[in-house]
C-alpha positions in Angstrom: 86.5 -78.0 -43.8 86.6 -81.6 -41.6 83.3 -80.8 -40.4 82.0 -81.1 -44.2 83.7 -84.4 -44.8 80.5 -86.9 -44.2 78.2 -84.6 -46.5 81.2 -84.3 -48.7 81.8 -88.0 -49.2 77.9 -88.6 -49.8 77.7 -85.7 -52.2 80.5 -87.3 -54.0 79.1 -90.5 -54.1 76.2 -89.3 -55.7 77.8 -87.5 -58.5 80.4 -90.1 -59.2 77.4 -92.5 -59.5 75.1 -90.1 -62.0 78.5 -89.8 -64.1 79.7 -93.5 -63.9 76.7 -95.7 -63.1 79.1 -99.0 -63.4 81.6 -97.8 -61.1 81.2 -99.5 -57.7 82.1 -97.5 -54.3 82.8 -98.6 -51.0 83.7 -96.6 -47.9 85.3 -97.2 -44.1 82.7 -95.9 -42.4 84.7 -95.8 -38.5 86.9 -92.9 -39.4 83.6 -90.9 -39.4 83.2 -91.4 -35.6 86.9 -92.2 -34.7 87.0 -89.0 -32.4 83.8 -90.7 -30.3 85.9 -94.2 -29.6 84.8 -95.9 -26.5 81.3 -94.7 -26.7 79.6 -97.7 -28.7 76.1 -96.5 -29.0 77.1 -93.1 -30.1 79.3 -94.3 -32.8 76.8 -96.9 -34.1 74.3 -94.4 -34.2 76.1 -92.1 -36.5 77.2 -95.4 -38.7 73.4 -95.8 -39.3 72.8 -92.4 -39.9 75.6 -91.8 -42.4 74.8 -95.2 -44.0 71.3 -94.8 -44.4 72.0 -91.5 -46.4 75.1 -92.9 -48.5 73.4 -96.2 -49.3 70.0 -95.6 -50.1 70.3 -91.7 -51.6 73.4 -91.4 -52.9 74.4 -95.1 -54.1 77.1 -96.3 -52.0 77.4 -100.1 -52.9 79.6 -101.3 -49.7 80.2 -99.7 -46.4 83.2 -101.3 -44.4 82.0 -101.8 -41.0 82.0 -104.1 -38.0 78.6 -106.2 -38.9 78.4 -107.4 -35.1 77.9 -103.9 -34.0 75.4 -102.7 -36.5 72.4 -100.7 -35.6 69.4 -100.2 -37.6 68.4 -96.5 -38.1 65.1 -97.4 -36.9 66.6 -98.1 -33.4 68.3 -94.8 -33.1 66.5 -92.8 -30.4 64.8 -89.6 -32.1 67.0 -87.1 -30.1 70.2 -88.8 -31.2 69.2 -89.5 -34.5 68.7 -85.6 -34.9 72.0 -85.1 -33.3 73.6 -87.6 -35.9 71.8 -85.8 -38.9 73.1 -82.3 -37.7 76.7 -83.8 -37.3 76.8 -85.8 -40.7 75.5 -82.9 -42.5 77.0 -80.3 -40.6 73.7 -78.4 -40.6 74.4 -76.0 -37.9 77.6 -74.8 -35.7 76.2 -76.1 -32.6 76.2 -79.8 -34.3 79.7 -81.1 -32.5 78.7 -79.4 -29.1 75.3 -80.9 -29.1 76.7 -84.7 -29.9 79.6 -84.0 -27.1 76.7 -83.6 -24.4 75.0 -86.5 -25.8 78.4 -88.4 -25.5 79.2 -87.2 -22.1 75.7 -88.3 -20.8 76.1 -91.8 -22.5 79.4 -92.0 -20.8 77.9 -91.2 -17.5 75.3 -94.0 -18.0 77.9 -96.4 -18.5 79.7 -95.9 -15.5 76.6 -95.7 -13.4 75.8 -99.5 -15.4 79.4 -100.4 -14.2 78.6 -99.2 -10.5 75.4 -101.6 -10.5 73.3 -98.5 -11.1 74.1 -96.7 -7.9 74.9 -93.1 -8.2 76.6 -91.2 -5.4 75.8 -87.7 -5.2 78.9 -85.6 -3.9 78.9 -82.1 -3.7 82.3 -80.8 -4.9 84.3 -77.8 -4.5 84.0 -75.4 -7.2 86.8 -75.4 -9.6 86.9 -71.7 -9.5 88.1 -72.1 -5.8 91.7 -73.6 -7.1 94.8 -72.0 -7.7 95.3 -70.5 -11.2 97.2 -73.4 -12.3 94.7 -75.9 -11.5 92.0 -73.4 -12.9 94.0 -73.6 -16.2 94.3 -77.1 -16.2 90.3 -77.5 -15.8 90.0 -75.1 -18.4 91.9 -76.9 -21.0 90.6 -80.3 -20.1 87.0 -79.4 -20.2 87.3 -77.0 -23.3 86.2 -73.4 -21.4 87.1 -70.4 -22.5 85.3 -67.9 -20.6 88.0 -67.6 -17.8 91.1 -68.1 -19.5 92.7 -64.6 -19.8 92.0 -64.1 -16.2 93.5 -67.1 -15.3 96.4 -66.6 -17.3 96.9 -63.2 -16.2 96.8 -64.6 -12.6 99.7 -67.1 -13.7 101.8 -64.6 -15.6 102.2 -62.1 -12.5 103.3 -65.3 -10.4 106.1 -66.4 -13.3 109.4 -65.0 -13.6 108.7 -65.0 -17.7 105.4 -65.3 -19.5 106.8 -67.8 -21.6 106.9 -70.0 -18.4 102.8 -69.8 -18.2 103.2 -71.7 -21.6 106.2 -73.9 -20.8 104.4 -74.6 -17.2 100.6 -74.5 -16.6 99.5 -74.7 -20.1 101.7 -77.5 -21.1 101.0 -79.2 -18.2 97.1 -78.8 -18.8 97.8 -80.3 -22.5 99.7 -83.1 -21.7 96.7 -84.0 -19.3 94.4 -83.6 -22.6 96.9 -86.0 -24.3 96.9 -88.6 -21.7 93.0 -88.6 -21.5 92.8 -88.7 -25.3 95.4 -91.6 -25.6 93.0 -93.4 -22.8 90.0 -92.9 -24.4 88.4 -90.5 -21.9 88.7 -87.8 -24.0 87.1 -87.5 -28.0 88.8 -85.5 -30.7 86.0 -82.7 -30.8 86.7 -82.3 -26.7 90.5 -81.9 -27.7 89.8 -79.6 -30.8 88.1 -77.2 -28.2 91.1 -77.5 -25.7 93.3 -76.6 -28.3 91.1 -73.3 -28.9 91.7 -72.6 -25.1 95.0 -73.0 -25.7 95.3 -71.0 -28.5 93.4 -68.2 -26.8 95.9 -68.2 -23.5 99.0 -67.9 -26.0 97.5 -65.2 -27.7 96.8 -63.2 -24.6 100.8 -63.8 -23.4 102.3 -62.8 -26.7 102.2 -59.1 -26.5 103.9 -59.6 -22.8 106.7 -61.8 -24.4 107.1 -59.3 -27.4 107.4 -56.4 -24.8 109.8 -58.6 -22.9 111.9 -59.1 -26.1 111.9 -55.5 -26.8 113.3 -54.6 -23.3 116.3 -57.3 -23.6 117.3 -55.4 -26.8 117.2 -52.0 -25.4 119.1 -53.4 -22.5 121.6 -54.9 -24.7 121.9 -51.5 -26.5 120.0 -52.3 -29.7 117.2 -50.6 -31.3 114.2 -53.0 -31.7 112.6 -50.6 -34.4 115.9 -50.9 -36.5 116.3 -54.7 -36.9 117.4 -56.0 -40.3 115.2 -58.4 -41.4 117.7 -60.2 -43.3 120.3 -60.1 -40.7 120.3 -63.7 -39.1 123.4 -63.3 -37.3 121.5 -62.1 -34.5 119.6 -65.6 -34.2 120.3 -69.0 -32.5 119.3 -70.6 -35.5 116.2 -70.6 -38.5 113.5 -73.0 -38.1 110.5 -73.5 -40.7 107.0 -74.2 -39.3 104.1 -75.6 -40.9 101.4 -78.6 -41.1 101.1 -81.3 -43.9 98.6 -81.1 -46.5 95.5 -82.7 -44.8 96.3 -81.2 -41.3 94.3 -78.3 -40.5 95.1 -78.3 -37.1 97.9 -75.8 -36.3 98.0 -75.5 -32.4 100.8 -77.5 -31.9 103.0 -75.5 -34.4 102.0 -72.4 -33.3 103.1 -73.2 -29.6 106.5 -74.6 -30.9 106.8 -71.5 -33.0 106.0 -69.2 -30.0 108.7 -71.0 -27.8 111.2 -71.0 -30.1 110.7 -67.4 -31.2 111.2 -66.5 -27.4 114.5 -68.4 -27.5 115.9 -66.2 -30.2 115.0 -68.6 -33.1 113.8 -67.0 -36.5 110.8 -69.0 -37.1 109.1 -69.0 -40.7 105.7 -69.7 -40.4 104.0 -70.8 -43.8 100.7 -72.0 -42.1 98.8 -75.1 -42.5 97.7 -77.4 -45.3 101.4 -77.1 -46.8 102.0 -79.5 -50.0 105.9 -80.6 -50.2 106.3 -78.2 -52.8 105.4 -75.4 -50.7 107.6 -76.7 -48.1 110.3 -77.1 -50.4 109.8 -73.8 -52.1 
């Protein structure tokens, strides 16, 4: 849904102007590129692209933007302009990844300029040669899902409980992601990719945690297939999980729900984008 916010605003502006021609419309532009903060060239290119279409084609009256850092559309490099168009109009599923790639190149160029233009080529040890914990951290930080199930399985075999993989290396990796994002060294689209890797890792562990839960019940003389869903006496407590209206990202909610469930809490997960009425109901 959020991928269409740019084009939705442009279309809405056009519709409002056609219906109510005397209405004046302004918009805060920086939110559009906030996920790329710290890389001015990328942000201002996105702004230039958006403003061009919102003002000249849809009739937006005022864009709230830093005038000192405004870039003319003709100043945007053709390749970057194409990426901006793809992103603003959500033209294809690869639009975000393409912009991330260009952002990483621009960040590397910034660092090179800070170093006086001197680049040092260093042959690095492959991250796949590290232990499972380090590999999981690398996958989370870089949004790589290709090897995550294999690495999670290796970490699980070395852990006392499957839950410990979540509470240990996976959460440690997400903490690194949070620190990098807070320092402006990662961008929001990258954080979302990291969250998807985390979601895949947790999904792999769920059957093992469910098996552990069943085995524990059997050891306590209980039948795991004969549990009264209305009997709350067996639980440590009850918890309602949801994300509020406007928040489509559920990775944090899902992780908390898994951890609570594994610690004998009854979890009611009512999903994402929940209104106050739905939560109260």
